[in-house]
N, C-alpha and C positions, 0 to 999 in steps of 0.2 A: 503493500500501499507504500502510496505517493505520500508525502510530509504535505507537499503544498504542489500548485500549478503555476506556470510561467506566466507571468504578471506584465512581466515592461521589460524593453532591451533597453539601456542609459548607457548613453556615446556621451566622451566628454568632448568639450565646443569650446570656441572663443565669444559665439554669439548663435546659443540657442534658433533664436528666429530665424536667424539665416539659415544653420545650417535642416531645419525642421520645414521652410520653405523649398525647400533644394529637394529632399526628398519626400514633399508631398505632390514634385512635379512628377518623379519621379514612380512613386506606388500609388500616389491614392489618396484619398482620404481627407480630413481637415483638419483640421491646429482646434484641441479641444481646450488646450488649459497653456497660457503662458505669462510669466513674472517679470520676465527680463532676466531672471539665471534658470528660470527651469520652464522647456517649452516641452508638449505631449502634442504629438502628433497620433490620432487614431485610424488606423487604416480601413479602408471600405469590409474587411471578415474582422473587425472588429478589436485585432491585435492593436497593440499600441508601441510608437517608437520613442522616445523620450529622450529629451537632449541637454546638458546640465553645464551650463558655465563654470568655466574653469580659469582662475586669471593666472597669470603668464603661459597658457597652453604652447604645448610643444606638439604639434605633429608626429604619429605614427611613421616609422623609415622603415618599405617594407626594401627587402626582407630582413634587415637585422637588427638587432634586437638592442642598441643603444638607446631609442627612444619606441619601446614597445606598443601593441595596439591597447587603446583604453577605453572600456568598454565595460558593464556589468551588468547581470542581470537582477529584476525585483522578482521573488516568489510571490505571491498571495496565501496569504492563510490566515485560516478564518479566530486564530487565537496567537497571539504572538507568543503567550506564558507557556501554551502546550509544545509549542512545535518549538520553544528552541532549545531545550533539553536534548528534542530530538537529534538537531543538527549538530548541535555538539558532541554527540556520543557519536554524531558519522565523520567526526574530525575538525568542525571548525570549529571556531576559533571568535567569541564575539571582539568587537575591538574598542577599542577604551574609550570616551567620549560617545561613544552609540546611546542615542536620545532612548530612554524610556519612561514612561510604558508609550510614548505617541504610536503614530500609525506606521512604523518604522522601524526595523535595527541592522545593522550596519557588523558583516562578517568576513571573516575570508575562509575560502575552500580551503582544503588540506594542503593545497599549492600555494596558497599567497592570495589566491585573486578574489577580491572584494565580490561579495552579492549582498542584497538586502531583504530581510524578509519583512514582507506590507500586509497593511490589512485596510480593507475600504472603507 
């Protein structure tokens, strides 16, 4: 049984509105959330693609590893307090400073990639 379901793919960038507009033209859909720091594009199939402002953004360079890809997954769960021990048992680490008990918490997977557990 799964702990949650994929809710969002989040891409770091210097200007969330501009990048969301680009992907809106590529994939269709509509901008459903935007505050200058975070912009969400809801695709025609209902999936989400979000863009997060990062100060001093450095774009990834392919195929080198000096500037790796910058993306994380949001996993939708019904109860953060119930899901947290399950992902910790699988090897996740709760990052210091992760807000609790708001609608999301930030972890790393066993290889150090960030991901969030989120609620609606």
